[in-house]
Structures are given as C-alpha cells and as structure tokens.
N, C-alpha and C positions, 0 to 999 in steps of 0.2 A: 417645790412640791414634787411628789412622786406619784406613781400609779396608785389609784384608789385613795386619793386625797380626801379625807373625810368631810371637810367643810366647804369644798368647792361646789359650785352649782352643778346640777345634773343635766347631761345632754343625752337625748335619745338618739342612738345611732342605728340607722336602718341598713344593715349589712356591713360586715367588717371588710369584705373583699379578700383578695389573695394576699397571703403573708409576705410574698416576695415584693409585691408592688404597692401594698397598702399598710404593711406592718409598721413602717416608719410613721405613718399618719396616726395610727391608733396609739402608738407610743407617745407621740407629741401631744395628742389630745388628752391623754391621761395625766400629763404634767400640769394641766390647767383645769380639768373638769372631771367629775365623776361620770362614768360611762354606763349607760343602760343600753344593752345591745339586744336588738331583735335580728335574728338571723335564721337561716333555713335549718341549721343543725346546731346542736349544743356546742359550746366553745371548746377549743383545745388550746392552740397557741395564744388565743385572745385572753384566756382566763386571768393572767396576772394584771391586766389593765382594766378589768371590769368590776363594777359595783353590783350589777345584777344583769340578768339576761333571760330571754325567753326564746324558745325555738318556735318558729312560725313560718308559714308559707309566705315568702316575700312578694308573691304575685297576687295575694288575696287581701284586698284592702279591708274587707270586713274583719278578717282574722287579725290583721295588723291593728285595727282600731281596738278590738277586744283586748289584745295583748298590751297595747298602749294604756288603755284604761286600767288594766290590772296593775301595771307599774305605777301609774299616776296615783293610785290609791295608797301606795307605799312611799313614793318619792315625789318631791316637788320638781317637776320637769321644767327646766328653764328654756329649752329649745330642742329642735329636731334637726338632725344632720344626716346627709347621705352623700357619699362620693361615688356611688355607682350609677351607671348609665340607665339601667332598667328600674332602679328604685327611686329616682329623683322625683317623679310625679307623685308617687305614694308618700314620700317624705314631705312634700309640700302640702299634700292633703292632710297629713297627720298634724303638721304645724298649725294649719287652719283649724283642725278639730280641737287642738289644745289652746288655741288662741295665743300662740307664740309667734315670734317674727319668722318670716319666710317669704319666698317668692310666690307670686300668684300662680295657682294651680294651672289655669288656662295657658299662662305663658310658658310654663315648663312643658306642658303637653304639646304646645306649638313647636318647641325646640326638638321634641322627640320625633316629630314627623317632618321630614325634610321638604315635602311638598307644601305643607302648611307654612313652614318657615319661609320658603322661597316666595310664596304668595304674599306674605307680610312684607318681605323686602321689596317686592315689586310695588306694593301699595304705597310704601313710604320712601320710594326712590333710593333705597340703599344699594350701593354698587355690589352686585352679586353675579349670578350666571344665568344665561338663558336656560330654560328647563321645560320639561313636559312630563306629566304623569304617565306611567306605563303599566297597563294591566294585562297586556298580552303581546304576542309577537307582532301583530298588526300595528299596535300602538308604537312599538319600538321602531318599526320601519318609518312610520309617519314622523316620529321624533328625529330620526336620522336625516330625513329630508329637510326638516325644519332647522335643525341645529348644525348640520354639516359635520364632516369628519376632520379631526378626531372629536369624539364626544365621550362622556362618561356615563356608565350605568351603575346604579347602586340601589340597595334596599332602602325604602323610605324610613325605616325605623330600626336599623341594626346599629352596630357600634364597632369601633376598632378597625375600620377599613374592611370589615367583613363583606365580601361580595362586591366590592368596588373594583371596576375594571374599565380601562380605556379601550374604546372600539375605534380602530383605525380605518376599516374598510368594510364594505357591505358583506364580504364573505365571512367576516367575524361575528355577524349579528346573532346567528343561531347559537353558536357556542357560548357567546357572552351571556345571552339570555338564560341558557341552561345553568351557567355558573352562578349568576346572580340570584335566580330564583331558588337554586339549591341552598345558597347561603341564607336567604330569607327564611326558608323552611327550617333549616337547622337551628336558627336563632329564634324560631317561633314568632316571627314578625311578618309572615307572608300576607296577613290580612291587611297590612298597611300599604301593600303594593310596592312598586318600584318607581324610581325617578331617573329620567335621562337628563343630563346636564351638559351644558357647554363646557368644553375642556378649557381650563384656565392655565395659562403659561406662567413661568416665573417661579422664584423660590417660595416655599411655604413657611409661614410662621404661625404662632398662636399668641394671642394677647390674653394675659391672665388678669382678670378684672375683679375688683371688689366693688360691690354695690350697696350703698347705705341709704335706703329710702330715696332713690333717684339721684344720689350723688355717686358719680362713677370715678374710680381710680384705677388706671392701668398700672398694676404693680410690677409687671415684668413682661418681656418679650422672649418667646422661645423660638429659636431657629431650628427647623426640622430638616432631616435628611431622609429621603425616600429611597426605596429599593427600585429595582429595574421594572420598567413598564412591561406589560400593560397594567400591573397591579400597583397599589399605593401603600404597600407595607412600610411602616415607619421604622427605620433602622438606627436612628440616632436623634438626639436633641441637644441643643446648646443654649445655655443662658449666659449672656455676657452684656452687662450694661454698656460697655464700650462700643457695641455694635448699633446702639440706638442712634437714630438720626432723622432727617426729614421724612424718609419713606416710612419708617416705623411710627413717627409722630402722626402721619396721615392715616396709617393703619389703625392706630389707637382711636382716632376720631371716627373712622368707619365702624370699628367694633362697637363703640358706644351708640352710634346711630342704629346699628343692628339690634342691640339690646333694647333700645327704646321702641323700635318697631315691633318687637315681640312682646313688649310690656313687662320685661324683666327689670325690676328696680331694686331688688334686695337679695343679698347673698353673694356668691362667687360665680364666675363664669370663665369658661375656657373657649375662646373665640378663634376659630381657625380661618386663616386668610391667605390668599395668594397675592404676592407683590407682582402684578402683571405689568406688561408694557404700557397699559393704559391706567395704571394706578391700582391701589389695594381693592380687592374684591372678596366678598365673604364666601367661604366654603360652607361652614356651619357654625352654629352656636350650641355649646353644651352647658347646661345650667348646673355646673358642678366643678370641683377641682379637676385639673388636668390629670391624666393618667401617666403611666410610664415613669413615675418618680419625678415628674416635672416640678411639683411644689417643693420637693426635696432639693432639686437643682437651684430653684429660686432662692431658697434659704442659704445654700452654700455660697451662691454668687452674690447675693444682695443683703442677706440677713433678714429679709422679710419672711415671716412665718405665715404662709397662706392657710395652713391647717388651723392655726390659732385664729386667723382672721375669719375663716368660715364659721368656726364655732362661736366666736364673739358676735358676729352678725346674727347668728341663729338665736342667740340669747339676749339680743337687744343691746349689746355693748358696742362701743366704737373701737374698731381694731386699730392697732398701731402698724402703720404701713411705711414707717420710716426706714429707708435703706441705711444700713450700717456697714456694708461691705461693697467693694467694687472689684470683683474678680470674675473669673469664668469657671463654669461647671458644665460638664457634658456627660451624657450617657450614650453608650453604644450597645447594640444587641447583635449577638452572633447567631446566625442561622445555619442549618446544615447545607452543604453544597450539593448533596445528592440524597436520594431516598434509600433507606436501608435500616439496619439495626446498629445501634451505637455500641461499639466495642469498648471504647475508653474516651473519657473527657477529662483533660488535665489542664492545670494552670501553672505557669512558671512562677518561681518564688519571687520574681520581681514585683508581682502584683500584691504580695503581702509585705514586702520590705520597702516599697516606695511610698513615701508620705503623700504623694499626689494621687495615689489610687485609693479613693475613699471606700470603694467596695468592689469585689469581683465575685459574682455569684454564679455557680454552675447549676443550671436548672433541670438537667436531665440525668438520669441514672443509666449506667451500662445495661444493655439489653433492651432499652427503649427503642421502639420503632420511630424513626424520625424522617422528615421530608421537608424540603424547602418550601417557602410560601408559593402559592396560597393554601397548600394542602391542609394545614391545621391552624392557620391564622397565627395568633399570638402564642399558641401552644407549640408552634414550630421552634421557638427560641431554644437555643442550647445554653446560652449564658448571657449575662449583661455585666457591664463594668461602668463605674462612675469615677470620673477624674476631675481634679481641680487644677487651676493654673492662674497665673497673673494676667494672661492675655488670651483672647480667643484663638489666635494662631497656635500658641503653646498648648492650649487645651485640645485642639484638633490633633496635633502631633502626638500628644500623650495618649489620646484615645486610640489612635491607630496602633500605637506601640502596645497598648494594653490588650486590644483585641487580637493582635498577632501573637500574644503570649498565651492564648488559650488554644488548645489543640484537640480536635475531634477525630477519632478513628472510627469511620463508619463502614460497615460491611454491606456492600450493595450486591454481592455476588448472587445470593439466592433470590433477591428481588429481580435481578436481570433474568435469571433462569425461569422464574415464574412467569414473567412477561413473555418470554420467548415461547414457553409452552402453550 
C-alpha cells in the first residue's frame, strides 16, 4: 500500500510533529492507514500522506472534539493516535469520545505529571527515586536537606529534558531554581510545579513497550548517551538486541511494573530507566512512541515496526512484534561547541556514499544563531546522523566517524564583543 490507501482503516492523528523527527512515522503510518490529521496549522510537508485534515488548537479539547466529530461525520474513524508529549492526554480523551481503543485518560495524565507518577510508584513499590514537590525556593532547600547532594530538579510536566539540572552543592540552588522555573514557564507548564528527585547513577536506557489490554511486550531496549552534567541532554541512542541481558531483562520487568502502577494497559510506552548499582530504577514513563527517531532505530535493528504497532493497537488490531533482524542501529546529534552565528555547515561525501550511513541531516542554515545546550534545548542541534552495523561496537565507531564528518563554522566574535560591552 502507498500513501492515501483508499480502502485502509482511518486513523485520527493528533499532531504530525516535526518533519525531521516524525516524518518517517507519518510515512510509515500512511502505508497501512488513511490518516485524518488534526494539527495547529494547515499541512505542508504532510499533505502527500493525508486523506483529510483540520486546523485546530491542539491545546483546546473542546475544539478538538468538534473537529473530530466533523471528520467522524465523513469518515469511519478506527482509532486515535498521538506521538506528541503534550497531545497524548487529549488523544486518549478523543479515543474515549469515539469509543475506540486507547489508554485510560487518567493514566496518561498521571504520566504527564512527574509528581503524580512518583506517588504511584511509591504506592506500588516500583523501584524509582526519592522525590519531593517544589513550589518555591524554601521547598527546594527542604528537598536538598532530605535528598542530599547531588540531586535533580525538573519541571513536573515538561518534556525533552527541558529544565532538568543536577544540583551538586548548596551554592547551586538559586541558579538551578531560576533555570528550571524558566524552562517551565517557556513550555507553559509552570502551573504543574517542579519536582526534586534523588540523583540516580548508572547508564540510562529506555524500554519500548507495546500494551494490548494488559498484556505487555518489551519490543526493544534503547541505550542512551547523555551530554555533560549538570544537564541531561540526550546526544545519542543505540538499539542493539545483542546488548540485552540479565540487567535489561530486570529493567523490562520494572518497566512493566511501572506501567501497571500507573494504570497504563493499552497502546505504546517509552519507559526511561537508570541501571543503578542497586538495580533498575524508573526515571519516567511516557505514554507514546519514543522520540529522536528511536522507533526508526528499532525497525532498522530488529525489524519491529513500532509505528505500525501503535496504530494497530489504536484500531483494535493485534500488532506483529516479531523480530526479523538482529543488528545495531544508532543515532547521534551534533551540537554547537560555542555560541555565535553559523557561517557554514557541511558534511563530507562519505556520509552519502557509505551504505552504513542511513541518513545525515543538517538541521541549521547559515546565518542562524546557535548555542550549546541548554540554551535552546533540542533546537540547539546542528545535525543528526543514523548508522547501522552488524555489532554495537561497530555501530558506535561508525557513529563517531559520521559525526566527525560534519563540520560547523561558527562566528563567535561579535557575541564575545557584545558580552564584553
């Protein structure tokens, strides 16, 4: 089947997302389903994959219901799907409105508030982190006394590591509080407050889970690479079945316990975990597909199509989660080394001639003002590359080689002069 397949079931998609990081998902979805899109603006790049669309405020559930009813008068909607952080709860509500399959709305909302999720983990004895809600600087100091140093401060309802910072000493408290509250304000989630959490040591992974009416399948494990502290910017991901073992098996069990504690029983989930010295412990649960092309890596490495699985589950079908490949796939992100204006961004020809480089995408244009994290969060990225290999070691080497083949010329001169002035 191809895009706009006439006889396929229709899926209502709430927000298409960024073309660089969700374009692959829309393309995959269109090979199996007709897509009815609700998005904030009329479609551009999405148009070839759509059967119908409506422009609507994605934050307004009443407006979303009205647009959904309008489309339902014209099409038989088989299910509702969202892969966005801020649209997941509304998508669950619309699925309930249409009486199609979907996660419980209350469970999705619990995931979206880290304090509510931590409370559920505590109630159900899920290995997690010590935590405390923070609504002011006095709360932050009390949390520091309780949790000890280092500890982590984050917005309760943001996404993409925005505003997340490790606090190592008392003298860092005020600056960290300003940083995190600023991020919460900019993402319009300040009303949810902040959360202070125990710092968890060890490598970070995510478990990609498919849920079919309370039956849980851990489809893949993603190994993450983080940037320099005190921030938690994700700078790379690796999916490689060869790396699964006793530690990841235990992490899968902990992930499923977390999902049950939250009441998530249907759909897909991206569960972030630290493999600490005392065992796997939950960082957070996201009731959606993983971002940063993680489902694409899963498909390259294992053959499992998580986009198709999410849509199948939303329409009441049983997804095929059979692995048909056993290789490694990795993505890496290039960030600027300094603040300034981008003169030039180039990629060596090896990235277009090497079969192991699945894609190399330059994300910024010359003249753009750029800065290293956390200045602009995910928008700080200059480029990303995806590589495949037979082994995890080979994938890591190829990823390093690919990132080294992208060159950024950044003019920081006038920035330095402005600061000095």
